[in-house]
PyMOL commands that place a pseudoatom at each C-alpha (Angstrom):
pseudoatom trace, name=CA, resn=MET, resi=1, chain=A, elem=C, hetatm=0, pos=[56.494, 180.111, 83.709]
pseudoatom trace, name=CA, resn=SER, resi=2, chain=A, elem=C, hetatm=0, pos=[55.524, 183.243, 81.831]
pseudoatom trace, name=CA, resn=ILE, resi=3, chain=A, elem=C, hetatm=0, pos=[57.500, 186.046, 80.133]
pseudoatom trace, name=CA, resn=CYS, resi=4, chain=A, elem=C, hetatm=0, pos=[57.816, 189.059, 82.517]
pseudoatom trace, name=CA, resn=GLY, resi=5, chain=A, elem=C, hetatm=0, pos=[55.754, 192.002, 81.355]
pseudoatom trace, name=CA, resn=SER, resi=6, chain=A, elem=C, hetatm=0, pos=[53.401, 189.875, 79.235]
pseudoatom trace, name=CA, resn=ALA, resi=7, chain=A, elem=C, hetatm=0, pos=[49.748, 189.026, 80.088]
pseudoatom trace, name=CA, resn=PHE, resi=8, chain=A, elem=C, hetatm=0, pos=[48.948, 185.873, 82.003]
pseudoatom trace, name=CA, resn=LEU, resi=9, chain=A, elem=C, hetatm=0, pos=[49.401, 183.034, 79.580]
pseudoatom trace, name=CA, resn=THR, resi=10, chain=A, elem=C, hetatm=0, pos=[46.572, 180.917, 78.335]
pseudoatom trace, name=CA, resn=THR, resi=11, chain=A, elem=C, hetatm=0, pos=[46.990, 177.175, 77.607]
pseudoatom trace, name=CA, resn=ASP, resi=12, chain=A, elem=C, hetatm=0, pos=[47.357, 177.962, 73.765]
pseudoatom trace, name=CA, resn=GLU, resi=13, chain=A, elem=C, hetatm=0, pos=[49.877, 180.719, 74.627]
pseudoatom trace, name=CA, resn=ARG, resi=14, chain=A, elem=C, hetatm=0, pos=[51.867, 178.240, 76.698]
pseudoatom trace, name=CA, resn=LYS, resi=15, chain=A, elem=C, hetatm=0, pos=[51.931, 175.890, 73.750]
pseudoatom trace, name=CA, resn=LEU, resi=16, chain=A, elem=C, hetatm=0, pos=[52.998, 178.697, 71.413]
pseudoatom trace, name=CA, resn=THR, resi=17, chain=A, elem=C, hetatm=0, pos=[55.720, 179.705, 73.779]
pseudoatom trace, name=CA, resn=GLN, resi=18, chain=A, elem=C, hetatm=0, pos=[57.096, 176.215, 73.927]
pseudoatom trace, name=CA, resn=ILE, resi=19, chain=A, elem=C, hetatm=0, pos=[57.208, 176.070, 70.056]
pseudoatom trace, name=CA, resn=LEU, resi=20, chain=A, elem=C, hetatm=0, pos=[58.967, 179.410, 69.770]
pseudoatom trace, name=CA, resn=LEU, resi=21, chain=A, elem=C, hetatm=0, pos=[61.482, 178.466, 72.447]
pseudoatom trace, name=CA, resn=TRP, resi=22, chain=A, elem=C, hetatm=0, pos=[62.344, 175.288, 70.501]
pseudoatom trace, name=CA, resn=LEU, resi=23, chain=A, elem=C, hetatm=0, pos=[62.546, 177.273, 67.228]
pseudoatom trace, name=CA, resn=ILE, resi=24, chain=A, elem=C, hetatm=0, pos=[65.064, 179.689, 68.979]
pseudoatom trace, name=CA, resn=VAL, resi=25, chain=A, elem=C, hetatm=0, pos=[67.079, 176.699, 70.251]
pseudoatom trace, name=CA, resn=MET, resi=26, chain=A, elem=C, hetatm=0, pos=[67.145, 175.142, 66.727]
pseudoatom trace, name=CA, resn=SER, resi=27, chain=A, elem=C, hetatm=0, pos=[68.205, 178.504, 65.246]
pseudoatom trace, name=CA, resn=TYR, resi=28, chain=A, elem=C, hetatm=0, pos=[70.992, 178.901, 67.608]
pseudoatom trace, name=CA, resn=ARG, resi=29, chain=A, elem=C, hetatm=0, pos=[72.329, 175.375, 67.031]
pseudoatom trace, name=CA, resn=LYS, resi=30, chain=A, elem=C, hetatm=0, pos=[72.245, 175.925, 63.128]
pseudoatom trace, name=CA, resn=ILE, resi=31, chain=A, elem=C, hetatm=0, pos=[73.673, 179.419, 63.073]
pseudoatom trace, name=CA, resn=PHE, resi=32, chain=A, elem=C, hetatm=0, pos=[75.921, 179.715, 66.067]
pseudoatom trace, name=CA, resn=LEU, resi=33, chain=A, elem=C, hetatm=0, pos=[77.185, 176.226, 66.663]
pseudoatom trace, name=CA, resn=VAL, resi=34, chain=A, elem=C, hetatm=0, pos=[80.783, 176.741, 66.013]
pseudoatom trace, name=CA, resn=GLY, resi=35, chain=A, elem=C, hetatm=0, pos=[80.830, 180.049, 67.919]
pseudoatom trace, name=CA, resn=LEU, resi=36, chain=A, elem=C, hetatm=0, pos=[78.930, 178.607, 70.950]
pseudoatom trace, name=CA, resn=GLN, resi=37, chain=A, elem=C, hetatm=0, pos=[81.362, 175.724, 71.111]
pseudoatom trace, name=CA, resn=VAL, resi=38, chain=A, elem=C, hetatm=0, pos=[84.381, 178.169, 71.185]
pseudoatom trace, name=CA, resn=LEU, resi=39, chain=A, elem=C, hetatm=0, pos=[82.622, 180.390, 73.855]
pseudoatom trace, name=CA, resn=ILE, resi=40, chain=A, elem=C, hetatm=0, pos=[81.609, 177.464, 75.933]
pseudoatom trace, name=CA, resn=LEU, resi=41, chain=A, elem=C, hetatm=0, pos=[85.273, 176.085, 76.072]
pseudoatom trace, name=CA, resn=SER, resi=42, chain=A, elem=C, hetatm=0, pos=[86.875, 179.456, 76.616]
pseudoatom trace, name=CA, resn=ILE, resi=43, chain=A, elem=C, hetatm=0, pos=[84.326, 181.009, 79.109]
pseudoatom trace, name=CA, resn=PRO, resi=44, chain=A, elem=C, hetatm=0, pos=[83.125, 178.539, 81.909]
pseudoatom trace, name=CA, resn=ALA, resi=45, chain=A, elem=C, hetatm=0, pos=[80.574, 181.016, 83.124]
pseudoatom trace, name=CA, resn=PHE, resi=46, chain=A, elem=C, hetatm=0, pos=[78.789, 180.785, 79.754]
pseudoatom trace, name=CA, resn=THR, resi=47, chain=A, elem=C, hetatm=0, pos=[77.258, 177.446, 80.683]
pseudoatom trace, name=CA, resn=SER, resi=48, chain=A, elem=C, hetatm=0, pos=[74.952, 179.446, 82.882]
pseudoatom trace, name=CA, resn=TRP, resi=49, chain=A, elem=C, hetatm=0, pos=[73.449, 181.324, 79.845]
pseudoatom trace, name=CA, resn=SER, resi=50, chain=A, elem=C, hetatm=0, pos=[71.021, 178.455, 79.312]
pseudoatom trace, name=CA, resn=HIS, resi=51, chain=A, elem=C, hetatm=0, pos=[67.831, 177.939, 77.430]
pseudoatom trace, name=CA, resn=PRO, resi=52, chain=A, elem=C, hetatm=0, pos=[65.301, 175.217, 78.230]
pseudoatom trace, name=CA, resn=HIS, resi=53, chain=A, elem=C, hetatm=0, pos=[66.008, 171.707, 77.016]
pseudoatom trace, name=CA, resn=VAL, resi=54, chain=A, elem=C, hetatm=0, pos=[63.186, 170.162, 79.069]
pseudoatom trace, name=CA, resn=PHE, resi=55, chain=A, elem=C, hetatm=0, pos=[59.605, 171.163, 79.201]
pseudoatom trace, name=CA, resn=LEU, resi=56, chain=A, elem=C, hetatm=0, pos=[57.312, 169.951, 82.073]
pseudoatom trace, name=CA, resn=TYR, resi=57, chain=A, elem=C, hetatm=0, pos=[53.695, 170.596, 83.027]
pseudoatom trace, name=CA, resn=SER, resi=58, chain=A, elem=C, hetatm=0, pos=[52.728, 170.534, 86.679]
pseudoatom trace, name=CA, resn=THR, resi=59, chain=A, elem=C, hetatm=0, pos=[49.764, 170.133, 88.907]
pseudoatom trace, name=CA, resn=VAL, resi=60, chain=A, elem=C, hetatm=0, pos=[49.666, 170.064, 92.598]
pseudoatom trace, name=CA, resn=LYS, resi=61, chain=A, elem=C, hetatm=0, pos=[47.325, 168.646, 95.267]
pseudoatom trace, name=CA, resn=VAL, resi=62, chain=A, elem=C, hetatm=0, pos=[47.373, 170.488, 98.550]
pseudoatom trace, name=CA, resn=VAL, resi=63, chain=A, elem=C, hetatm=0, pos=[46.988, 168.019, 101.293]
pseudoatom trace, name=CA, resn=PHE, resi=64, chain=A, elem=C, hetatm=0, pos=[45.578, 168.850, 104.686]
pseudoatom trace, name=CA, resn=ASP, resi=65, chain=A, elem=C, hetatm=0, pos=[45.531, 166.808, 107.971]
pseudoatom trace, name=CA, resn=GLU, resi=66, chain=A, elem=C, hetatm=0, pos=[44.004, 167.295, 111.353]
pseudoatom trace, name=CA, resn=LYS, resi=67, chain=A, elem=C, hetatm=0, pos=[46.687, 169.918, 112.270]
pseudoatom trace, name=CA, resn=GLY, resi=68, chain=A, elem=C, hetatm=0, pos=[46.791, 171.982, 109.048]
pseudoatom trace, name=CA, resn=LEU, resi=69, chain=A, elem=C, hetatm=0, pos=[48.746, 171.862, 105.905]
pseudoatom trace, name=CA, resn=ALA, resi=70, chain=A, elem=C, hetatm=0, pos=[50.510, 168.467, 105.553]
pseudoatom trace, name=CA, resn=GLY, resi=71, chain=A, elem=C, hetatm=0, pos=[52.170, 169.172, 102.203]
pseudoatom trace, name=CA, resn=VAL, resi=72, chain=A, elem=C, hetatm=0, pos=[51.720, 169.026, 98.497]
pseudoatom trace, name=CA, resn=GLN, resi=73, chain=A, elem=C, hetatm=0, pos=[51.474, 166.235, 95.959]
pseudoatom trace, name=CA, resn=VAL, resi=74, chain=A, elem=C, hetatm=0, pos=[53.300, 167.113, 92.946]
pseudoatom trace, name=CA, resn=ASN, resi=75, chain=A, elem=C, hetatm=0, pos=[52.582, 165.816, 89.416]
pseudoatom trace, name=CA, resn=TRP, resi=76, chain=A, elem=C, hetatm=0, pos=[54.836, 166.461, 86.429]
pseudoatom trace, name=CA, resn=VAL, resi=77, chain=A, elem=C, hetatm=0, pos=[54.199, 165.611, 82.831]
pseudoatom trace, name=CA, resn=PHE, resi=78, chain=A, elem=C, hetatm=0, pos=[57.179, 165.805, 80.617]
pseudoatom trace, name=CA, resn=ASP, resi=79, chain=A, elem=C, hetatm=0, pos=[57.552, 166.730, 76.914]
pseudoatom trace, name=CA, resn=GLU, resi=80, chain=A, elem=C, hetatm=0, pos=[57.583, 164.032, 74.423]
pseudoatom trace, name=CA, resn=MET, resi=81, chain=A, elem=C, hetatm=0, pos=[61.201, 164.524, 73.370]
pseudoatom trace, name=CA, resn=PHE, resi=82, chain=A, elem=C, hetatm=0, pos=[62.609, 164.378, 76.871]
pseudoatom trace, name=CA, resn=SER, resi=83, chain=A, elem=C, hetatm=0, pos=[60.228, 161.447, 77.662]
pseudoatom trace, name=CA, resn=SER, resi=84, chain=A, elem=C, hetatm=0, pos=[61.461, 159.498, 74.735]
pseudoatom trace, name=CA, resn=MET, resi=85, chain=A, elem=C, hetatm=0, pos=[65.081, 159.837, 75.883]
pseudoatom trace, name=CA, resn=MET, resi=86, chain=A, elem=C, hetatm=0, pos=[64.344, 158.774, 79.398]
pseudoatom trace, name=CA, resn=ILE, resi=87, chain=A, elem=C, hetatm=0, pos=[62.193, 155.828, 78.363]
pseudoatom trace, name=CA, resn=LEU, resi=88, chain=A, elem=C, hetatm=0, pos=[64.981, 154.776, 76.004]
pseudoatom trace, name=CA, resn=ASP, resi=89, chain=A, elem=C, hetatm=0, pos=[67.444, 154.970, 78.985]
pseudoatom trace, name=CA, resn=PHE, resi=90, chain=A, elem=C, hetatm=0, pos=[65.475, 153.396, 81.744]
pseudoatom trace, name=CA, resn=ASP, resi=91, chain=A, elem=C, hetatm=0, pos=[62.868, 151.124, 80.224]
pseudoatom trace, name=CA, resn=LYS, resi=92, chain=A, elem=C, hetatm=0, pos=[65.362, 148.394, 79.870]
pseudoatom trace, name=CA, resn=ASN, resi=93, chain=A, elem=C, hetatm=0, pos=[62.871, 145.606, 78.715]
pseudoatom trace, name=CA, resn=ARG, resi=94, chain=A, elem=C, hetatm=0, pos=[61.170, 147.850, 76.374]
pseudoatom trace, name=CA, resn=ASN, resi=95, chain=A, elem=C, hetatm=0, pos=[57.611, 147.032, 77.626]
pseudoatom trace, name=CA, resn=ARG, resi=96, chain=A, elem=C, hetatm=0, pos=[56.633, 150.692, 77.713]
pseudoatom trace, name=CA, resn=ARG, resi=97, chain=A, elem=C, hetatm=0, pos=[56.103, 150.775, 81.550]
pseudoatom trace, name=CA, resn=PHE, resi=98, chain=A, elem=C, hetatm=0, pos=[58.497, 151.137, 84.320]
pseudoatom trace, name=CA, resn=GLU, resi=99, chain=A, elem=C, hetatm=0, pos=[59.026, 148.101, 86.544]
pseudoatom trace, name=CA, resn=PRO, resi=100, chain=A, elem=C, hetatm=0, pos=[60.071, 148.544, 90.179]
pseudoatom trace, name=CA, resn=ALA, resi=101, chain=A, elem=C, hetatm=0, pos=[63.755, 147.970, 89.511]
pseudoatom trace, name=CA, resn=GLU, resi=102, chain=A, elem=C, hetatm=0, pos=[63.626, 150.498, 86.616]
pseudoatom trace, name=CA, resn=ILE, resi=103, chain=A, elem=C, hetatm=0, pos=[61.754, 153.137, 88.873]
pseudoatom trace, name=CA, resn=GLU, resi=104, chain=A, elem=C, hetatm=0, pos=[64.614, 152.645, 91.462]
pseudoatom trace, name=CA, resn=SER, resi=105, chain=A, elem=C, hetatm=0, pos=[67.181, 153.065, 88.764]
pseudoatom trace, name=CA, resn=LEU, resi=106, chain=A, elem=C, hetatm=0, pos=[65.596, 156.247, 87.435]
pseudoatom trace, name=CA, resn=LYS, resi=107, chain=A, elem=C, hetatm=0, pos=[65.042, 157.570, 90.919]
pseudoatom trace, name=CA, resn=ASN, resi=108, chain=A, elem=C, hetatm=0, pos=[68.810, 157.125, 91.613]
pseudoatom trace, name=CA, resn=GLY, resi=109, chain=A, elem=C, hetatm=0, pos=[70.044, 158.097, 88.314]
pseudoatom trace, name=CA, resn=ALA, resi=110, chain=A, elem=C, hetatm=0, pos=[67.825, 161.136, 87.481]
pseudoatom trace, name=CA, resn=PHE, resi=111, chain=A, elem=C, hetatm=0, pos=[65.322, 162.196, 90.143]
pseudoatom trace, name=CA, resn=LYS, resi=112, chain=A, elem=C, hetatm=0, pos=[67.490, 162.301, 93.309]
pseudoatom trace, name=CA, resn=ASN, resi=113, chain=A, elem=C, hetatm=0, pos=[69.817, 164.919, 91.847]
pseudoatom trace, name=CA, resn=LEU, resi=114, chain=A, elem=C, hetatm=0, pos=[66.998, 167.416, 92.025]
pseudoatom trace, name=CA, resn=HIS, resi=115, chain=A, elem=C, hetatm=0, pos=[67.526, 167.750, 95.714]
pseudoatom trace, name=CA, resn=LYS, resi=116, chain=A, elem=C, hetatm=0, pos=[70.340, 170.161, 94.828]
pseudoatom trace, name=CA, resn=PHE, resi=117, chain=A, elem=C, hetatm=0, pos=[67.805, 172.343, 93.245]
pseudoatom trace, name=CA, resn=ASN, resi=118, chain=A, elem=C, hetatm=0, pos=[65.184, 172.054, 95.947]
pseudoatom trace, name=CA, resn=TYR, resi=119, chain=A, elem=C, hetatm=0, pos=[63.158, 169.859, 93.635]
pseudoatom trace, name=CA, resn=PHE, resi=120, chain=A, elem=C, hetatm=0, pos=[62.248, 173.152, 91.776]
pseudoatom trace, name=CA, resn=MET, resi=121, chain=A, elem=C, hetatm=0, pos=[60.035, 174.026, 94.679]
pseudoatom trace, name=CA, resn=HIS, resi=122, chain=A, elem=C, hetatm=0, pos=[60.228, 177.649, 95.888]
pseudoatom trace, name=CA, resn=ILE, resi=123, chain=A, elem=C, hetatm=0, pos=[58.084, 177.802, 99.001]
pseudoatom trace, name=CA, resn=LYS, resi=124, chain=A, elem=C, hetatm=0, pos=[57.310, 180.717, 101.478]
pseudoatom trace, name=CA, resn=ILE, resi=125, chain=A, elem=C, hetatm=0, pos=[55.340, 180.404, 104.589]
pseudoatom trace, name=CA, resn=ASP, resi=126, chain=A, elem=C, hetatm=0, pos=[54.007, 183.746, 105.757]
pseudoatom trace, name=CA, resn=GLY, resi=127, chain=A, elem=C, hetatm=0, pos=[56.855, 185.413, 103.860]
pseudoatom trace, name=CA, resn=LYS, resi=128, chain=A, elem=C, hetatm=0, pos=[59.718, 183.025, 105.219]
pseudoatom trace, name=CA, resn=PRO, resi=129, chain=A, elem=C, hetatm=0, pos=[61.499, 180.724, 102.769]
pseudoatom trace, name=CA, resn=PHE, resi=130, chain=A, elem=C, hetatm=0, pos=[61.029, 176.996, 103.494]
pseudoatom trace, name=CA, resn=LYS, resi=131, chain=A, elem=C, hetatm=0, pos=[63.660, 174.607, 102.217]
pseudoatom trace, name=CA, resn=VAL, resi=132, chain=A, elem=C, hetatm=0, pos=[62.456, 171.198, 100.958]
pseudoatom trace, name=CA, resn=LYS, resi=133, chain=A, elem=C, hetatm=0, pos=[64.742, 168.749, 102.876]
pseudoatom trace, name=CA, resn=TYR, resi=134, chain=A, elem=C, hetatm=0, pos=[63.231, 165.675, 101.346]
pseudoatom trace, name=CA, resn=VAL, resi=135, chain=A, elem=C, hetatm=0, pos=[60.350, 164.310, 99.278]
pseudoatom trace, name=CA, resn=LYS, resi=136, chain=A, elem=C, hetatm=0, pos=[58.295, 160.997, 99.671]
pseudoatom trace, name=CA, resn=ASP, resi=137, chain=A, elem=C, hetatm=0, pos=[56.492, 158.456, 97.672]
pseudoatom trace, name=CA, resn=PHE, resi=138, chain=A, elem=C, hetatm=0, pos=[58.104, 158.999, 94.348]
pseudoatom trace, name=CA, resn=SER, resi=139, chain=A, elem=C, hetatm=0, pos=[56.672, 157.167, 91.376]
pseudoatom trace, name=CA, resn=VAL, resi=140, chain=A, elem=C, hetatm=0, pos=[57.094, 157.446, 87.690]
pseudoatom trace, name=CA, resn=GLU, resi=141, chain=A, elem=C, hetatm=0, pos=[54.922, 156.108, 84.735]
pseudoatom trace, name=CA, resn=ILE, resi=142, chain=A, elem=C, hetatm=0, pos=[54.423, 156.412, 81.105]
pseudoatom trace, name=CA, resn=THR, resi=143, chain=A, elem=C, hetatm=0, pos=[51.083, 157.853, 79.971]
pseudoatom trace, name=CA, resn=GLU, resi=144, chain=A, elem=C, hetatm=0, pos=[50.297, 158.417, 76.366]
pseudoatom trace, name=CA, resn=GLY, resi=145, chain=A, elem=C, hetatm=0, pos=[54.005, 158.312, 75.511]
pseudoatom trace, name=CA, resn=LYS, resi=146, chain=A, elem=C, hetatm=0, pos=[54.886, 160.922, 78.102]
pseudoatom trace, name=CA, resn=MET, resi=147, chain=A, elem=C, hetatm=0, pos=[56.829, 160.343, 81.349]
pseudoatom trace, name=CA, resn=VAL, resi=148, chain=A, elem=C, hetatm=0, pos=[55.135, 161.329, 84.520]
pseudoatom trace, name=CA, resn=TYR, resi=149, chain=A, elem=C, hetatm=0, pos=[56.662, 162.022, 87.817]
pseudoatom trace, name=CA, resn=ARG, resi=150, chain=A, elem=C, hetatm=0, pos=[54.609, 161.961, 91.058]
pseudoatom trace, name=CA, resn=PHE, resi=151, chain=A, elem=C, hetatm=0, pos=[56.045, 162.805, 94.483]
pseudoatom trace, name=CA, resn=PHE, resi=152, chain=A, elem=C, hetatm=0, pos=[54.935, 164.242, 97.828]
pseudoatom trace, name=CA, resn=VAL, resi=153, chain=A, elem=C, hetatm=0, pos=[56.647, 167.345, 99.469]
pseudoatom trace, name=CA, resn=PRO, resi=154, chain=A, elem=C, hetatm=0, pos=[56.045, 167.433, 103.246]
pseudoatom trace, name=CA, resn=CYS, resi=155, chain=A, elem=C, hetatm=0, pos=[55.332, 170.971, 104.416]
pseudoatom trace, name=CA, resn=HIS, resi=156, chain=A, elem=C, hetatm=0, pos=[53.694, 171.133, 107.798]
pseudoatom trace, name=CA, resn=VAL, resi=157, chain=A, elem=C, hetatm=0, pos=[51.981, 174.456, 108.662]
pseudoatom trace, name=CA, resn=GLN, resi=158, chain=A, elem=C, hetatm=0, pos=[49.687, 174.388, 111.755]
pseudoatom trace, name=CA, resn=ALA, resi=159, chain=A, elem=C, hetatm=0, pos=[46.166, 175.974, 111.067]
pseudoatom trace, name=CA, resn=GLU, resi=160, chain=A, elem=C, hetatm=0, pos=[45.041, 178.751, 113.340]
pseudoatom trace, name=CA, resn=GLU, resi=161, chain=A, elem=C, hetatm=0, pos=[41.960, 180.949, 113.670]
pseudoatom trace, name=CA, resn=SER, resi=162, chain=A, elem=C, hetatm=0, pos=[43.835, 183.696, 111.704]
pseudoatom trace, name=CA, resn=SER, resi=163, chain=A, elem=C, hetatm=0, pos=[44.827, 182.960, 108.079]
pseudoatom trace, name=CA, resn=LYS, resi=164, chain=A, elem=C, hetatm=0, pos=[48.208, 181.366, 107.070]
pseudoatom trace, name=CA, resn=GLU, resi=165, chain=A, elem=C, hetatm=0, pos=[49.765, 182.152, 103.839]
pseudoatom trace, name=CA, resn=VAL, resi=166, chain=A, elem=C, hetatm=0, pos=[51.783, 179.700, 101.758]
pseudoatom trace, name=CA, resn=LYS, resi=167, chain=A, elem=C, hetatm=0, pos=[53.413, 180.774, 98.363]
pseudoatom trace, name=CA, resn=LEU, resi=168, chain=A, elem=C, hetatm=0, pos=[54.573, 178.112, 95.958]
pseudoatom trace, name=CA, resn=SER, resi=169, chain=A, elem=C, hetatm=0, pos=[56.402, 178.610, 92.706]
pseudoatom trace, name=CA, resn=ILE, resi=170, chain=A, elem=C, hetatm=0, pos=[57.813, 175.645, 90.660]
pseudoatom trace, name=CA, resn=TYR, resi=171, chain=A, elem=C, hetatm=0, pos=[60.629, 176.631, 88.455]
pseudoatom trace, name=CA, resn=ASP, resi=172, chain=A, elem=C, hetatm=0, pos=[64.350, 175.866, 87.461]
pseudoatom trace, name=CA, resn=ALA, resi=173, chain=A, elem=C, hetatm=0, pos=[66.301, 178.963, 88.061]
pseudoatom trace, name=CA, resn=THR, resi=174, chain=A, elem=C, hetatm=0, pos=[68.988, 177.703, 85.617]
pseudoatom trace, name=CA, resn=PHE, resi=175, chain=A, elem=C, hetatm=0, pos=[66.494, 177.581, 82.890]
pseudoatom trace, name=CA, resn=TYR, resi=176, chain=A, elem=C, hetatm=0, pos=[67.579, 174.114, 81.877]
pseudoatom trace, name=CA, resn=SER, resi=177, chain=A, elem=C, hetatm=0, pos=[64.022, 173.062, 82.461]
pseudoatom trace, name=CA, resn=SER, resi=178, chain=A, elem=C, hetatm=0, pos=[60.895, 175.196, 81.671]
pseudoatom trace, name=CA, resn=VAL, resi=179, chain=A, elem=C, hetatm=0, pos=[57.980, 174.582, 83.946]
pseudoatom trace, name=CA, resn=PHE, resi=180, chain=A, elem=C, hetatm=0, pos=[54.394, 175.490, 83.186]
pseudoatom trace, name=CA, resn=LEU, resi=181, chain=A, elem=C, hetatm=0, pos=[51.297, 175.006, 85.275]
pseudoatom trace, name=CA, resn=GLU, resi=182, chain=A, elem=C, hetatm=0, pos=[48.498, 172.958, 83.735]
pseudoatom trace, name=CA, resn=LYS, resi=183, chain=A, elem=C, hetatm=0, pos=[45.072, 174.433, 83.217]
pseudoatom trace, name=CA, resn=ASN, resi=184, chain=A, elem=C, hetatm=0, pos=[43.342, 174.290, 86.693]
pseudoatom trace, name=CA, resn=PRO, resi=185, chain=A, elem=C, hetatm=0, pos=[46.491, 173.093, 88.321]
pseudoatom trace, name=CA, resn=VAL, resi=186, chain=A, elem=C, hetatm=0, pos=[45.463, 172.988, 91.957]
pseudoatom trace, name=CA, resn=THR, resi=187, chain=A, elem=C, hetatm=0, pos=[43.333, 170.544, 93.823]
pseudoatom trace, name=CA, resn=PHE, resi=188, chain=A, elem=C, hetatm=0, pos=[42.867, 169.834, 97.534]
pseudoatom trace, name=CA, resn=ALA, resi=189, chain=A, elem=C, hetatm=0, pos=[42.408, 166.892, 99.900]
pseudoatom trace, name=CA, resn=ASN, resi=190, chain=A, elem=C, hetatm=0, pos=[41.050, 166.873, 103.428]
pseudoatom trace, name=CA, resn=ARG, resi=191, chain=A, elem=C, hetatm=0, pos=[40.102, 170.522, 103.429]
pseudoatom trace, name=CA, resn=HIS, resi=192, chain=A, elem=C, hetatm=0, pos=[36.766, 170.241, 105.138]
pseudoatom trace, name=CA, resn=ALA, resi=193, chain=A, elem=C, hetatm=0, pos=[37.939, 171.512, 108.495]
pseudoatom trace, name=CA, resn=TYR, resi=194, chain=A, elem=C, hetatm=0, pos=[39.489, 174.730, 106.928]
pseudoatom trace, name=CA, resn=GLU, resi=195, chain=A, elem=C, hetatm=0, pos=[38.488, 177.732, 105.043]
pseudoatom trace, name=CA, resn=VAL, resi=196, chain=A, elem=C, hetatm=0, pos=[40.794, 177.759, 101.992]
pseudoatom trace, name=CA, resn=GLU, resi=197, chain=A, elem=C, hetatm=0, pos=[41.193, 180.125, 99.079]
pseudoatom trace, name=CA, resn=HIS, resi=198, chain=A, elem=C, hetatm=0, pos=[43.993, 180.299, 96.340]
pseudoatom trace, name=CA, resn=THR, resi=199, chain=A, elem=C, hetatm=0, pos=[45.024, 182.478, 93.448]
pseudoatom trace, name=CA, resn=ILE, resi=200, chain=A, elem=C, hetatm=0, pos=[47.707, 182.074, 90.849]
pseudoatom trace, name=CA, resn=GLU, resi=201, chain=A, elem=C, hetatm=0, pos=[49.770, 185.186, 89.930]
pseudoatom trace, name=CA, resn=LYS, resi=202, chain=A, elem=C, hetatm=0, pos=[52.980, 186.113, 88.164]
pseudoatom trace, name=CA, resn=ASN, resi=203, chain=A, elem=C, hetatm=0, pos=[55.906, 186.036, 90.509]
pseudoatom trace, name=CA, resn=LYS, resi=204, chain=A, elem=C, hetatm=0, pos=[57.902, 189.063, 89.448]
pseudoatom trace, name=CA, resn=ALA, resi=205, chain=A, elem=C, hetatm=0, pos=[59.881, 189.111, 92.704]
pseudoatom trace, name=CA, resn=GLU, resi=206, chain=A, elem=C, hetatm=0, pos=[61.617, 185.887, 91.692]
pseudoatom trace, name=CA, resn=ALA, resi=207, chain=A, elem=C, hetatm=0, pos=[62.175, 186.624, 87.957]
pseudoatom trace, name=CA, resn=TYR, resi=208, chain=A, elem=C, hetatm=0, pos=[65.098, 184.676, 86.443]
pseudoatom trace, name=CA, resn=TYR, resi=209, chain=A, elem=C, hetatm=0, pos=[67.026, 184.250, 83.209]
pseudoatom trace, name=CA, resn=PHE, resi=210, chain=A, elem=C, hetatm=0, pos=[68.281, 187.928, 83.234]
pseudoatom trace, name=CA, resn=GLY, resi=211, chain=A, elem=C, hetatm=0, pos=[64.900, 188.914, 84.619]
pseudoatom trace, name=CA, resn=GLN, resi=212, chain=A, elem=C, hetatm=0, pos=[62.966, 187.982, 81.541]
pseudoatom trace, name=CA, resn=VAL, resi=213, chain=A, elem=C, hetatm=0, pos=[61.002, 184.913, 82.933]
pseudoatom trace, name=CA, resn=CYS, resi=214, chain=A, elem=C, hetatm=0, pos=[58.581, 185.190, 85.843]
pseudoatom trace, name=CA, resn=PRO, resi=215, chain=A, elem=C, hetatm=0, pos=[57.309, 181.951, 87.427]
pseudoatom trace, name=CA, resn=GLU, resi=216, chain=A, elem=C, hetatm=0, pos=[53.691, 181.493, 88.114]
pseudoatom trace, name=CA, resn=GLU, resi=217, chain=A, elem=C, hetatm=0, pos=[53.007, 181.503, 91.869]
pseudoatom trace, name=CA, resn=ILE, resi=218, chain=A, elem=C, hetatm=0, pos=[50.329, 179.693, 93.736]
pseudoatom trace, name=CA, resn=ILE, resi=219, chain=A, elem=C, hetatm=0, pos=[49.156, 181.778, 96.757]
pseudoatom trace, name=CA, resn=LEU, resi=220, chain=A, elem=C, hetatm=0, pos=[47.331, 179.683, 99.362]
pseudoatom trace, name=CA, resn=LYS, resi=221, chain=A, elem=C, hetatm=0, pos=[45.455, 181.085, 102.314]
pseudoatom trace, name=CA, resn=PHE, resi=222, chain=A, elem=C, hetatm=0, pos=[43.852, 178.950, 104.892]
pseudoatom trace, name=CA, resn=ARG, resi=223, chain=A, elem=C, hetatm=0, pos=[42.617, 178.991, 108.434]
pseudoatom trace, name=CA, resn=ARG, resi=224, chain=A, elem=C, hetatm=0, pos=[40.652, 176.793, 110.799]
pseudoatom trace, name=CA, resn=LYS, resi=225, chain=A, elem=C, hetatm=0, pos=[36.890, 177.052, 110.625]
pseudoatom trace, name=CA, resn=ASN, resi=226, chain=A, elem=C, hetatm=0, pos=[35.146, 178.631, 113.593]
pseudoatom trace, name=CA, resn=GLY, resi=227, chain=A, elem=C, hetatm=0, pos=[33.039, 176.066, 115.492]
for i in range(1, 227): cmd.bond("trace and resi %d" % i, "trace and resi %d" % (i + 1))
show_as sticks, trace
zoom trace
């Protein structure tokens, strides 16, 4: 995520952006709480004028197989505040790790709902939108006090001698969650049979929150090696 019209954000700038957004949120809560309550109750559409309540940091592993692209392994690290709330709700035995039953409960109670939002995955294959119908291998753990989601998004694209292009942006268009890419966010698996290149750019075409926020876009190009 980056502010449209600004330079590409460094890691420090991303952290500063998160701090500034939280300050804005707290300021609104303190100054306009009564007015906001009245507006929310009287204007249903106002609920779409959101600001981020959840911050998550993403990496992806691009996975190939013998036919071409198989999909992407997604890793999300959540902010400490949201992590604390989720751990309190779902770590029932308070042992600071999620047991299988707790993982299933969290999956059903929180993660599955993301299918309504395409799991925040906005993918285009050679310019055509790709809808994420399902994900696989969901897991969740607690690392250094933060909740970490891992899941696999199947996205099969057959490799050819000419390049195929896949674009991926990860964002919540409602702006309830703010998604950042980690530093060096893209890795690869089983790429030896393919020529692969990627860039990360600002996706101005899919700007959201009144056009003010531009998601970061991973642009992947690959083709089968000759010989």
